PDB file of N, H, CA, C and O in Angstrom:
ATOM      1  N   MET A   1     -13.874  -6.063   8.523  1.00  0.00           N
ATOM      2  CA  MET A   1     -12.494  -5.927   8.144  1.00  0.00           C
ATOM      3  C   MET A   1     -12.141  -7.090   7.218  1.00  0.00           C
ATOM      4  O   MET A   1     -12.506  -8.239   7.468  1.00  0.00           O
ATOM      5  N   ARG A   2     -11.428  -6.765   6.149  1.00  0.00           N
ATOM      6  H   ARG A   2     -11.131  -5.832   5.946  1.00  0.00           H
ATOM      7  CA  ARG A   2     -11.120  -7.782   5.149  1.00  0.00           C
ATOM      8  C   ARG A   2      -9.629  -7.769   4.824  1.00  0.00           C
ATOM      9  O   ARG A   2      -9.009  -6.707   4.757  1.00  0.00           O
ATOM     10  N   LEU A   3      -9.065  -8.943   4.624  1.00  0.00           N
ATOM     11  H   LEU A   3      -9.568  -9.806   4.678  1.00  0.00           H
ATOM     12  CA  LEU A   3      -7.669  -9.073   4.213  1.00  0.00           C
ATOM     13  C   LEU A   3      -7.610  -9.358   2.724  1.00  0.00           C
ATOM     14  O   LEU A   3      -8.425 -10.107   2.185  1.00  0.00           O
ATOM     15  N   ILE A   4      -6.623  -8.743   2.063  1.00  0.00           N
ATOM     16  H   ILE A   4      -5.961  -8.135   2.501  1.00  0.00           H
ATOM     17  CA  ILE A   4      -6.451  -8.973   0.629  1.00  0.00           C
ATOM     18  C   ILE A   4      -5.027  -9.427   0.350  1.00  0.00           C
ATOM     19  O   ILE A   4      -4.086  -9.019   1.031  1.00  0.00           O
ATOM     20  N   LYS A   5      -4.884 -10.262  -0.645  1.00  0.00           N
ATOM     21  H   LYS A   5      -5.649 -10.593  -1.198  1.00  0.00           H
ATOM     22  CA  LYS A   5      -3.592 -10.828  -1.012  1.00  0.00           C
ATOM     23  C   LYS A   5      -2.812  -9.863  -1.914  1.00  0.00           C
ATOM     24  O   LYS A   5      -3.357  -8.874  -2.406  1.00  0.00           O
ATOM     25  N   LEU A   6      -1.547 -10.168  -2.117  1.00  0.00           N
ATOM     26  H   LEU A   6      -1.105 -10.971  -1.718  1.00  0.00           H
ATOM     27  CA  LEU A   6      -0.646  -9.306  -2.868  1.00  0.00           C
ATOM     28  C   LEU A   6      -1.161  -8.988  -4.264  1.00  0.00           C
ATOM     29  O   LEU A   6      -1.060  -7.842  -4.704  1.00  0.00           O
ATOM     30  N   ALA A   7      -1.706  -9.962  -4.967  1.00  0.00           N
ATOM     31  H   ALA A   7      -1.788 -10.892  -4.610  1.00  0.00           H
ATOM     32  CA  ALA A   7      -2.192  -9.715  -6.326  1.00  0.00           C
ATOM     33  C   ALA A   7      -3.255  -8.624  -6.347  1.00  0.00           C
ATOM     34  O   ALA A   7      -3.263  -7.783  -7.245  1.00  0.00           O
ATOM     35  N   LYS A   8      -4.145  -8.632  -5.369  1.00  0.00           N
ATOM     36  H   LYS A   8      -4.138  -9.315  -4.639  1.00  0.00           H
ATOM     37  CA  LYS A   8      -5.190  -7.607  -5.276  1.00  0.00           C
ATOM     38  C   LYS A   8      -4.583  -6.252  -4.916  1.00  0.00           C
ATOM     39  O   LYS A   8      -4.990  -5.227  -5.462  1.00  0.00           O
ATOM     40  N   VAL A   9      -3.611  -6.240  -3.999  1.00  0.00           N
ATOM     41  H   VAL A   9      -3.281  -7.073  -3.555  1.00  0.00           H
ATOM     42  CA  VAL A   9      -2.928  -4.997  -3.634  1.00  0.00           C
ATOM     43  C   VAL A   9      -2.255  -4.394  -4.870  1.00  0.00           C
ATOM     44  O   VAL A   9      -2.345  -3.190  -5.111  1.00  0.00           O
ATOM     45  N   MET A  10      -1.592  -5.229  -5.634  1.00  0.00           N
ATOM     46  H   MET A  10      -1.519  -6.207  -5.438  1.00  0.00           H
ATOM     47  CA  MET A  10      -0.939  -4.768  -6.862  1.00  0.00           C
ATOM     48  C   MET A  10      -1.970  -4.217  -7.839  1.00  0.00           C
ATOM     49  O   MET A  10      -1.737  -3.193  -8.481  1.00  0.00           O
ATOM     50  N   ASN A  11      -3.088  -4.884  -7.949  1.00  0.00           N
ATOM     51  H   ASN A  11      -3.277  -5.716  -7.427  1.00  0.00           H
ATOM     52  CA  ASN A  11      -4.138  -4.472  -8.877  1.00  0.00           C
ATOM     53  C   ASN A  11      -4.738  -3.116  -8.496  1.00  0.00           C
ATOM     54  O   ASN A  11      -4.907  -2.250  -9.354  1.00  0.00           O
ATOM     55  N   VAL A  12      -5.057  -2.931  -7.220  1.00  0.00           N
ATOM     56  H   VAL A  12      -4.920  -3.635  -6.522  1.00  0.00           H
ATOM     57  CA  VAL A  12      -5.719  -1.689  -6.817  1.00  0.00           C
ATOM     58  C   VAL A  12      -4.767  -0.504  -6.739  1.00  0.00           C
ATOM     59  O   VAL A  12      -5.195   0.638  -6.908  1.00  0.00           O
ATOM     60  N   THR A  13      -3.479  -0.752  -6.486  1.00  0.00           N
ATOM     61  H   THR A  13      -3.132  -1.679  -6.348  1.00  0.00           H
ATOM     62  CA  THR A  13      -2.525   0.357  -6.382  1.00  0.00           C
ATOM     63  C   THR A  13      -1.804   0.640  -7.691  1.00  0.00           C
ATOM     64  O   THR A  13      -1.328   1.753  -7.913  1.00  0.00           O
ATOM     65  N   GLY A  14      -1.720  -0.364  -8.556  1.00  0.00           N
ATOM     66  H   GLY A  14      -2.107  -1.269  -8.376  1.00  0.00           H
ATOM     67  CA  GLY A  14      -0.951  -0.200  -9.782  1.00  0.00           C
ATOM     68  C   GLY A  14       0.544  -0.342  -9.551  1.00  0.00           C
ATOM     69  O   GLY A  14       1.340  -0.059 -10.446  1.00  0.00           O
ATOM     70  N   LEU A  15       0.934  -0.781  -8.352  1.00  0.00           N
ATOM     71  H   LEU A  15       0.287  -1.012  -7.625  1.00  0.00           H
ATOM     72  CA  LEU A  15       2.348  -0.931  -8.008  1.00  0.00           C
ATOM     73  C   LEU A  15       2.810  -2.362  -8.243  1.00  0.00           C
ATOM     74  O   LEU A  15       2.018  -3.303  -8.184  1.00  0.00           O
ATOM     75  N   SER A  16       4.097  -2.510  -8.507  1.00  0.00           N
ATOM     76  H   SER A  16       4.740  -1.746  -8.554  1.00  0.00           H
ATOM     77  CA  SER A  16       4.668  -3.842  -8.649  1.00  0.00           C
ATOM     78  C   SER A  16       4.976  -4.412  -7.267  1.00  0.00           C
ATOM     79  O   SER A  16       4.991  -3.689  -6.271  1.00  0.00           O
ATOM     80  N   ARG A  17       5.217  -5.706  -7.224  1.00  0.00           N
ATOM     81  H   ARG A  17       5.205  -6.294  -8.033  1.00  0.00           H
ATOM     82  CA  ARG A  17       5.554  -6.389  -5.977  1.00  0.00           C
ATOM     83  C   ARG A  17       6.772  -5.753  -5.332  1.00  0.00           C
ATOM     84  O   ARG A  17       6.766  -5.461  -4.136  1.00  0.00           O
ATOM     85  N   SER A  18       7.818  -5.537  -6.122  1.00  0.00           N
ATOM     86  H   SER A  18       7.824  -5.775  -7.093  1.00  0.00           H
ATOM     87  CA  SER A  18       9.060  -4.998  -5.560  1.00  0.00           C
ATOM     88  C   SER A  18       8.859  -3.576  -5.031  1.00  0.00           C
ATOM     89  O   SER A  18       9.452  -3.209  -4.017  1.00  0.00           O
ATOM     90  N   THR A  19       8.042  -2.784  -5.697  1.00  0.00           N
ATOM     91  H   THR A  19       7.561  -3.082  -6.521  1.00  0.00           H
ATOM     92  CA  THR A  19       7.785  -1.422  -5.232  1.00  0.00           C
ATOM     93  C   THR A  19       7.001  -1.434  -3.932  1.00  0.00           C
ATOM     94  O   THR A  19       7.290  -0.649  -3.029  1.00  0.00           O
ATOM     95  N   ILE A  20       6.021  -2.307  -3.826  1.00  0.00           N
ATOM     96  H   ILE A  20       5.787  -2.945  -4.560  1.00  0.00           H
ATOM     97  CA  ILE A  20       5.248  -2.416  -2.587  1.00  0.00           C
ATOM     98  C   ILE A  20       6.176  -2.735  -1.421  1.00  0.00           C
ATOM     99  O   ILE A  20       6.098  -2.091  -0.375  1.00  0.00           O
ATOM    100  N   TYR A  21       7.045  -3.712  -1.586  1.00  0.00           N
ATOM    101  H   TYR A  21       7.109  -4.236  -2.436  1.00  0.00           H
ATOM    102  CA  TYR A  21       7.949  -4.090  -0.501  1.00  0.00           C
ATOM    103  C   TYR A  21       8.995  -3.014  -0.230  1.00  0.00           C
ATOM    104  O   TYR A  21       9.431  -2.863   0.911  1.00  0.00           O
ATOM    105  N   LYS A  22       9.405  -2.266  -1.248  1.00  0.00           N
ATOM    106  H   LYS A  22       9.051  -2.389  -2.175  1.00  0.00           H
ATOM    107  CA  LYS A  22      10.316  -1.139  -1.045  1.00  0.00           C
ATOM    108  C   LYS A  22       9.632  -0.069  -0.202  1.00  0.00           C
ATOM    109  O   LYS A  22      10.237   0.463   0.729  1.00  0.00           O
ATOM    110  N   TYR A  23       8.384   0.253  -0.515  1.00  0.00           N
ATOM    111  H   TYR A  23       7.892  -0.179  -1.272  1.00  0.00           H
ATOM    112  CA  TYR A  23       7.631   1.241   0.240  1.00  0.00           C
ATOM    113  C   TYR A  23       7.406   0.775   1.679  1.00  0.00           C
ATOM    114  O   TYR A  23       7.468   1.583   2.605  1.00  0.00           O
ATOM    115  N   ILE A  24       7.147  -0.512   1.875  1.00  0.00           N
ATOM    116  H   ILE A  24       7.097  -1.169   1.123  1.00  0.00           H
ATOM    117  CA  ILE A  24       6.974  -1.060   3.229  1.00  0.00           C
ATOM    118  C   ILE A  24       8.257  -0.878   4.026  1.00  0.00           C
ATOM    119  O   ILE A  24       8.218  -0.432   5.173  1.00  0.00           O
ATOM    120  N   SER A  25       9.388  -1.217   3.432  1.00  0.00           N
ATOM    121  H   SER A  25       9.420  -1.580   2.501  1.00  0.00           H
ATOM    122  CA  SER A  25      10.663  -1.103   4.145  1.00  0.00           C
ATOM    123  C   SER A  25      11.003   0.356   4.440  1.00  0.00           C
ATOM    124  O   SER A  25      11.730   0.641   5.391  1.00  0.00           O
ATOM    125  N   GLY A  26      10.485   1.274   3.637  1.00  0.00           N
ATOM    126  H   GLY A  26       9.894   1.042   2.864  1.00  0.00           H
ATOM    127  CA  GLY A  26      10.683   2.689   3.880  1.00  0.00           C
ATOM    128  C   GLY A  26       9.660   3.286   4.831  1.00  0.00           C
ATOM    129  O   GLY A  26       9.721   4.475   5.143  1.00  0.00           O
ATOM    130  N   GLY A  27       8.723   2.470   5.292  1.00  0.00           N
ATOM    131  H   GLY A  27       8.674   1.504   5.039  1.00  0.00           H
ATOM    132  CA  GLY A  27       7.710   2.929   6.236  1.00  0.00           C
ATOM    133  C   GLY A  27       6.609   3.760   5.598  1.00  0.00           C
ATOM    134  O   GLY A  27       5.914   4.513   6.281  1.00  0.00           O
ATOM    135  N   CYS A  28       6.453   3.620   4.281  1.00  0.00           N
ATOM    136  H   CYS A  28       7.018   3.008   3.727  1.00  0.00           H
ATOM    137  CA  CYS A  28       5.494   4.458   3.559  1.00  0.00           C
ATOM    138  C   CYS A  28       4.339   3.679   2.956  1.00  0.00           C
ATOM    139  O   CYS A  28       3.627   4.201   2.098  1.00  0.00           O
ATOM    140  N   PHE A  29       4.143   2.461   3.380  1.00  0.00           N
ATOM    141  H   PHE A  29       4.721   2.037   4.077  1.00  0.00           H
ATOM    142  CA  PHE A  29       3.037   1.638   2.885  1.00  0.00           C
ATOM    143  C   PHE A  29       2.624   0.711   4.014  1.00  0.00           C
ATOM    144  O   PHE A  29       3.471   0.298   4.806  1.00  0.00           O
ATOM    145  N   PRO A  30       1.346   0.374   4.109  1.00  0.00           N
ATOM    146  CA  PRO A  30       0.888  -0.515   5.191  1.00  0.00           C
ATOM    147  C   PRO A  30       1.639  -1.853   5.197  1.00  0.00           C
ATOM    148  O   PRO A  30       1.917  -2.441   4.152  1.00  0.00           O
ATOM    149  N   LYS A  31       1.951  -2.302   6.399  1.00  0.00           N
ATOM    150  H   LYS A  31       1.725  -1.824   7.248  1.00  0.00           H
ATOM    151  CA  LYS A  31       2.621  -3.593   6.554  1.00  0.00           C
ATOM    152  C   LYS A  31       1.613  -4.722   6.388  1.00  0.00           C
ATOM    153  O   LYS A  31       0.447  -4.582   6.754  1.00  0.00           O
ATOM    154  N   PRO A  32       2.070  -5.843   5.834  1.00  0.00           N
ATOM    155  CA  PRO A  32       1.175  -6.996   5.711  1.00  0.00           C
ATOM    156  C   PRO A  32       0.982  -7.699   7.054  1.00  0.00           C
ATOM    157  O   PRO A  32       1.759  -7.517   7.991  1.00  0.00           O
ATOM    158  N   VAL A  33      -0.058  -8.493   7.118  1.00  0.00           N
ATOM    159  H   VAL A  33      -0.689  -8.642   6.357  1.00  0.00           H
ATOM    160  CA  VAL A  33      -0.367  -9.322   8.275  1.00  0.00           C
ATOM    161  C   VAL A  33       0.069 -10.742   7.946  1.00  0.00           C
ATOM    162  O   VAL A  33      -0.278 -11.272   6.891  1.00  0.00           O
ATOM    163  N   SER A  34       0.820 -11.352   8.836  1.00  0.00           N
ATOM    164  H   SER A  34       1.102 -10.921   9.693  1.00  0.00           H
ATOM    165  CA  SER A  34       1.267 -12.722   8.611  1.00  0.00           C
ATOM    166  C   SER A  34       0.110 -13.697   8.814  1.00  0.00           C
ATOM    167  O   SER A  34      -0.597 -13.652   9.821  1.00  0.00           O
ATOM    168  N   LEU A  35      -0.063 -14.582   7.828  1.00  0.00           N
ATOM    169  H   LEU A  35       0.512 -14.619   7.010  1.00  0.00           H
ATOM    170  CA  LEU A  35      -1.093 -15.612   7.914  1.00  0.00           C
ATOM    171  C   LEU A  35      -0.484 -16.997   8.079  1.00  0.00           C
ATOM    172  O   LEU A  35      -1.195 -18.001   8.129  1.00  0.00           O
ATOM    173  N   GLY A  36       0.820 -17.037   8.160  1.00  0.00           N
ATOM    174  H   GLY A  36       1.398 -16.222   8.119  1.00  0.00           H
ATOM    175  CA  GLY A  36       1.543 -18.296   8.271  1.00  0.00           C
ATOM    176  C   GLY A  36       2.871 -18.172   7.557  1.00  0.00           C
ATOM    177  O   GLY A  36       3.260 -17.085   7.131  1.00  0.00           O
ATOM    178  N   ILE A  37       3.549 -19.266   7.431  1.00  0.00           N
ATOM    179  H   ILE A  37       3.233 -20.150   7.777  1.00  0.00           H
ATOM    180  CA  ILE A  37       4.853 -19.269   6.766  1.00  0.00           C
ATOM    181  C   ILE A  37       4.675 -18.885   5.305  1.00  0.00           C
ATOM    182  O   ILE A  37       3.941 -19.536   4.562  1.00  0.00           O
ATOM    183  N   ARG A  38       5.360 -17.816   4.906  1.00  0.00           N
ATOM    184  H   ARG A  38       5.956 -17.287   5.509  1.00  0.00           H
ATOM    185  CA  ARG A  38       5.335 -17.321   3.528  1.00  0.00           C
ATOM    186  C   ARG A  38       3.931 -17.026   3.008  1.00  0.00           C
ATOM    187  O   ARG A  38       3.637 -17.217   1.828  1.00  0.00           O
ATOM    188  N   ASN A  39       3.073 -16.558   3.908  1.00  0.00           N
ATOM    189  H   ASN A  39       3.312 -16.403   4.866  1.00  0.00           H
ATOM    190  CA  ASN A  39       1.704 -16.258   3.521  1.00  0.00           C
ATOM    191  C   ASN A  39       1.270 -14.988   4.249  1.00  0.00           C
ATOM    192  O   ASN A  39       1.094 -14.989   5.467  1.00  0.00           O
ATOM    193  N   VAL A  40       1.099 -13.905   3.490  1.00  0.00           N
ATOM    194  H   VAL A  40       1.242 -13.904   2.500  1.00  0.00           H
ATOM    195  CA  VAL A  40       0.709 -12.630   4.080  1.00  0.00           C
ATOM    196  C   VAL A  40      -0.464 -12.037   3.316  1.00  0.00           C
ATOM    197  O   VAL A  40      -0.767 -12.434   2.191  1.00  0.00           O
ATOM    198  N   ALA A  41      -1.115 -11.074   3.960  1.00  0.00           N
ATOM    199  H   ALA A  41      -0.869 -10.751   4.874  1.00  0.00           H
ATOM    200  CA  ALA A  41      -2.201 -10.331   3.330  1.00  0.00           C
ATOM    201  C   ALA A  41      -2.215  -8.944   3.960  1.00  0.00           C
ATOM    202  O   ALA A  41      -1.603  -8.715   5.004  1.00  0.00           O
ATOM    203  N   TRP A  42      -2.918  -8.030   3.313  1.00  0.00           N
ATOM    204  H   TRP A  42      -3.414  -8.216   2.465  1.00  0.00           H
ATOM    205  CA  TRP A  42      -3.011  -6.655   3.791  1.00  0.00           C
ATOM    206  C   TRP A  42      -4.432  -6.368   4.237  1.00  0.00           C
ATOM    207  O   TRP A  42      -5.390  -6.935   3.711  1.00  0.00           O
ATOM    208  N   VAL A  43      -4.557  -5.472   5.222  1.00  0.00           N
ATOM    209  H   VAL A  43      -3.779  -5.011   5.649  1.00  0.00           H
ATOM    210  CA  VAL A  43      -5.875  -5.012   5.642  1.00  0.00           C
ATOM    211  C   VAL A  43      -6.367  -4.079   4.532  1.00  0.00           C
ATOM    212  O   VAL A  43      -5.748  -3.054   4.247  1.00  0.00           O
ATOM    213  N   GLU A  44      -7.473  -4.446   3.923  1.00  0.00           N
ATOM    214  H   GLU A  44      -7.976  -5.278   4.155  1.00  0.00           H
ATOM    215  CA  GLU A  44      -7.976  -3.707   2.763  1.00  0.00           C
ATOM    216  C   GLU A  44      -8.181  -2.222   3.068  1.00  0.00           C
ATOM    217  O   GLU A  44      -7.839  -1.372   2.246  1.00  0.00           O
ATOM    218  N   SER A  45      -8.728  -1.906   4.226  1.00  0.00           N
ATOM    219  H   SER A  45      -9.006  -2.596   4.894  1.00  0.00           H
ATOM    220  CA  SER A  45      -8.991  -0.504   4.565  1.00  0.00           C
ATOM    221  C   SER A  45      -7.698   0.300   4.703  1.00  0.00           C
ATOM    222  O   SER A  45      -7.686   1.494   4.407  1.00  0.00           O
ATOM    223  N   GLU A  46      -6.615  -0.333   5.146  1.00  0.00           N
ATOM    224  H   GLU A  46      -6.625  -1.304   5.386  1.00  0.00           H
ATOM    225  CA  GLU A  46      -5.330   0.367   5.252  1.00  0.00           C
ATOM    226  C   GLU A  46      -4.777   0.699   3.874  1.00  0.00           C
ATOM    227  O   GLU A  46      -4.209   1.773   3.678  1.00  0.00           O
ATOM    228  N   VAL A  47      -4.933  -0.202   2.926  1.00  0.00           N
ATOM    229  H   VAL A  47      -5.395  -1.075   3.085  1.00  0.00           H
ATOM    230  CA  VAL A  47      -4.496   0.058   1.557  1.00  0.00           C
ATOM    231  C   VAL A  47      -5.355   1.162   0.944  1.00  0.00           C
ATOM    232  O   VAL A  47      -4.842   2.054   0.269  1.00  0.00           O
ATOM    233  N   GLU A  48      -6.653   1.096   1.183  1.00  0.00           N
ATOM    234  H   GLU A  48      -7.069   0.371   1.732  1.00  0.00           H
ATOM    235  CA  GLU A  48      -7.554   2.141   0.679  1.00  0.00           C
ATOM    236  C   GLU A  48      -7.199   3.504   1.271  1.00  0.00           C
ATOM    237  O   GLU A  48      -7.217   4.510   0.561  1.00  0.00           O
ATOM    238  N   ASP A  49      -6.878   3.545   2.559  1.00  0.00           N
ATOM    239  H   ASP A  49      -6.864   2.729   3.136  1.00  0.00           H
ATOM    240  CA  ASP A  49      -6.481   4.799   3.208  1.00  0.00           C
ATOM    241  C   ASP A  49      -5.199   5.349   2.588  1.00  0.00           C
ATOM    242  O   ASP A  49      -5.065   6.560   2.407  1.00  0.00           O
ATOM    243  N   TRP A  50      -4.260   4.467   2.264  1.00  0.00           N
ATOM    244  H   TRP A  50      -4.368   3.484   2.411  1.00  0.00           H
ATOM    245  CA  TRP A  50      -3.010   4.876   1.621  1.00  0.00           C
ATOM    246  C   TRP A  50      -3.306   5.529   0.269  1.00  0.00           C
ATOM    247  O   TRP A  50      -2.720   6.557  -0.073  1.00  0.00           O
ATOM    248  N   ILE A  51      -4.212   4.929  -0.490  1.00  0.00           N
ATOM    249  H   ILE A  51      -4.688   4.094  -0.212  1.00  0.00           H
ATOM    250  CA  ILE A  51      -4.592   5.485  -1.791  1.00  0.00           C
ATOM    251  C   ILE A  51      -5.262   6.846  -1.596  1.00  0.00           C
ATOM    252  O   ILE A  51      -4.941   7.798  -2.308  1.00  0.00           O
ATOM    253  N   LEU A  52      -6.177   6.948  -0.649  1.00  0.00           N
ATOM    254  H   LEU A  52      -6.438   6.175  -0.071  1.00  0.00           H
ATOM    255  CA  LEU A  52      -6.867   8.218  -0.393  1.00  0.00           C
ATOM    256  C   LEU A  52      -5.888   9.314   0.015  1.00  0.00           C
ATOM    257  O   LEU A  52      -6.063  10.474  -0.359  1.00  0.00           O
ATOM    258  N   GLU A  53      -4.865   8.955   0.777  1.00  0.00           N
ATOM    259  H   GLU A  53      -4.723   8.013   1.080  1.00  0.00           H
ATOM    260  CA  GLU A  53      -3.850   9.935   1.178  1.00  0.00           C
ATOM    261  C   GLU A  53      -3.079  10.443  -0.042  1.00  0.00           C
ATOM    262  O   GLU A  53      -2.759  11.629  -0.124  1.00  0.00           O
ATOM    263  N   LYS A  54      -2.783   9.557  -0.981  1.00  0.00           N
ATOM    264  H   LYS A  54      -3.043   8.594  -0.915  1.00  0.00           H
ATOM    265  CA  LYS A  54      -2.106   9.969  -2.222  1.00  0.00           C
ATOM    266  C   LYS A  54      -2.987  10.943  -3.011  1.00  0.00           C
ATOM    267  O   LYS A  54      -2.490  11.927  -3.558  1.00  0.00           O
ATOM    268  N   ILE A  55      -4.273  10.672  -3.069  1.00  0.00           N
ATOM    269  H   ILE A  55      -4.677   9.872  -2.625  1.00  0.00           H
ATOM    270  CA  ILE A  55      -5.207  11.557  -3.777  1.00  0.00           C
ATOM    271  C   ILE A  55      -5.283  12.901  -3.072  1.00  0.00           C
ATOM    272  O   ILE A  55      -5.293  13.945  -3.725  1.00  0.00           O
ATOM    273  N   LYS A  56      -5.338  12.886  -1.737  1.00  0.00           N
ATOM    274  H   LYS A  56      -5.330  12.038  -1.207  1.00  0.00           H
ATOM    275  CA  LYS A  56      -5.399  14.122  -0.960  1.00  0.00           C
ATOM    276  C   LYS A  56      -4.167  14.987  -1.226  1.00  0.00           C
ATOM    277  O   LYS A  56      -4.284  16.194  -1.440  1.00  0.00           O
ATOM    278  N   LYS A  57      -2.993  14.367  -1.212  1.00  0.00           N
ATOM    279  H   LYS A  57      -2.898  13.387  -1.038  1.00  0.00           H
ATOM    280  CA  LYS A  57      -1.760  15.129  -1.472  1.00  0.00           C
ATOM    281  C   LYS A  57      -1.764  15.706  -2.881  1.00  0.00           C
ATOM    282  O   LYS A  57      -1.312  16.830  -3.098  1.00  0.00           O
ATOM    283  N   ARG A  58      -2.266  14.947  -3.824  1.00  0.00           N
ATOM    284  H   ARG A  58      -2.634  14.034  -3.647  1.00  0.00           H
ATOM    285  CA  ARG A  58      -2.361  15.448  -5.195  1.00  0.00           C
ATOM    286  C   ARG A  58      -3.271  16.664  -5.257  1.00  0.00           C
ATOM    287  O   ARG A  58      -2.933  17.670  -5.881  1.00  0.00           O
ATOM    288  N   ASP A  59      -4.425  16.569  -4.612  1.00  0.00           N
ATOM    289  H   ASP A  59      -4.699  15.752  -4.105  1.00  0.00           H
ATOM    290  CA  ASP A  59      -5.407  17.641  -4.651  1.00  0.00           C
ATOM    291  C   ASP A  59      -4.939  18.893  -3.907  1.00  0.00           C
ATOM    292  O   ASP A  59      -5.365  20.004  -4.220  1.00  0.00           O
ATOM    293  N   GLU A  60      -4.065  18.704  -2.926  1.00  0.00           N
ATOM    294  H   GLU A  60      -3.719  17.801  -2.672  1.00  0.00           H
ATOM    295  CA  GLU A  60      -3.509  19.839  -2.194  1.00  0.00           C
ATOM    296  C   GLU A  60      -2.353  20.480  -2.955  1.00  0.00           C
ATOM    297  O   GLU A  60      -1.809  21.499  -2.529  1.00  0.00           O
ATOM    298  N   GLY A  61      -1.981  19.875  -4.085  1.00  0.00           N
ATOM    299  H   GLY A  61      -2.423  19.048  -4.431  1.00  0.00           H
ATOM    300  CA  GLY A  61      -0.886  20.413  -4.874  1.00  0.00           C
ATOM    301  C   GLY A  61       0.475  20.130  -4.273  1.00  0.00           C
ATOM    302  O   GLY A  61       1.431  20.864  -4.522  1.00  0.00           O
ATOM    303  N   ASP A  62       0.568  19.085  -3.493  1.00  0.00           N
ATOM    304  H   ASP A  62      -0.209  18.488  -3.290  1.00  0.00           H
ATOM    305  CA  ASP A  62       1.815  18.712  -2.831  1.00  0.00           C
ATOM    306  C   ASP A  62       2.706  17.960  -3.813  1.00  0.00           C
ATOM    307  O   ASP A  62       2.934  16.759  -3.662  1.00  0.00           O
ATOM    308  N   LEU A  63       3.205  18.673  -4.819  1.00  0.00           N
ATOM    309  H   LEU A  63       3.019  19.648  -4.941  1.00  0.00           H
ATOM    310  CA  LEU A  63       4.014  18.040  -5.863  1.00  0.00           C
ATOM    311  C   LEU A  63       5.412  17.707  -5.384  1.00  0.00           C
ATOM    312  O   LEU A  63       6.093  16.881  -5.991  1.00  0.00           O
ATOM    313  N   GLY A  64       5.849  18.333  -4.309  1.00  0.00           N
ATOM    314  H   GLY A  64       5.295  19.004  -3.815  1.00  0.00           H
ATOM    315  CA  GLY A  64       7.189  18.065  -3.792  1.00  0.00           C
ATOM    316  C   GLY A  64       7.237  16.911  -2.810  1.00  0.00           C
ATOM    317  O   GLY A  64       8.301  16.596  -2.277  1.00  0.00           O
ATOM    318  N   ALA A  65       6.100  16.277  -2.563  1.00  0.00           N
ATOM    319  H   ALA A  65       5.236  16.533  -2.996  1.00  0.00           H
ATOM    320  CA  ALA A  65       6.050  15.173  -1.595  1.00  0.00           C
ATOM    321  C   ALA A  65       6.770  13.953  -2.150  1.00  0.00           C
ATOM    322  O   ALA A  65       6.906  13.776  -3.360  1.00  0.00           O
ATOM    323  N   LYS A  66       7.219  13.128  -1.230  1.00  0.00           N
ATOM    324  H   LYS A  66       7.108  13.272  -0.247  1.00  0.00           H
ATOM    325  CA  LYS A  66       7.857  11.872  -1.622  1.00  0.00           C
ATOM    326  C   LYS A  66       6.896  11.050  -2.465  1.00  0.00           C
ATOM    327  O   LYS A  66       5.681  11.108  -2.274  1.00  0.00           O
ATOM    328  N   LEU A  67       7.436  10.302  -3.378  1.00  0.00           N
ATOM    329  H   LEU A  67       8.422  10.255  -3.533  1.00  0.00           H
ATOM    330  CA  LEU A  67       6.605   9.437  -4.198  1.00  0.00           C
ATOM    331  C   LEU A  67       6.009   8.314  -3.390  1.00  0.00           C
ATOM    332  O   LEU A  67       4.965   7.773  -3.753  1.00  0.00           O
ATOM    333  N   TYR A  68       6.648   7.958  -2.311  1.00  0.00           N
ATOM    334  H   TYR A  68       7.497   8.398  -2.016  1.00  0.00           H
ATOM    335  CA  TYR A  68       6.135   6.861  -1.487  1.00  0.00           C
ATOM    336  C   TYR A  68       5.894   7.258  -0.088  1.00  0.00           C
ATOM    337  O   TYR A  68       5.462   6.437   0.721  1.00  0.00           O
TER     338      TYR A  68
END
């Protein structure tokens, strides 16, 4: 299991910082793990699963699904 920082999450998802946190607050993106005061990271496999779910919805033709 590996933790990744925000810059890597932004890079692999193509999302901005504000969008990632908006999706988290909406319950539609993996929550970060606290590593200390003002220091968080994400479980890499959870972010990968989120991406795979987006691909699955695309392939199923779920065009009416929420963007997040």
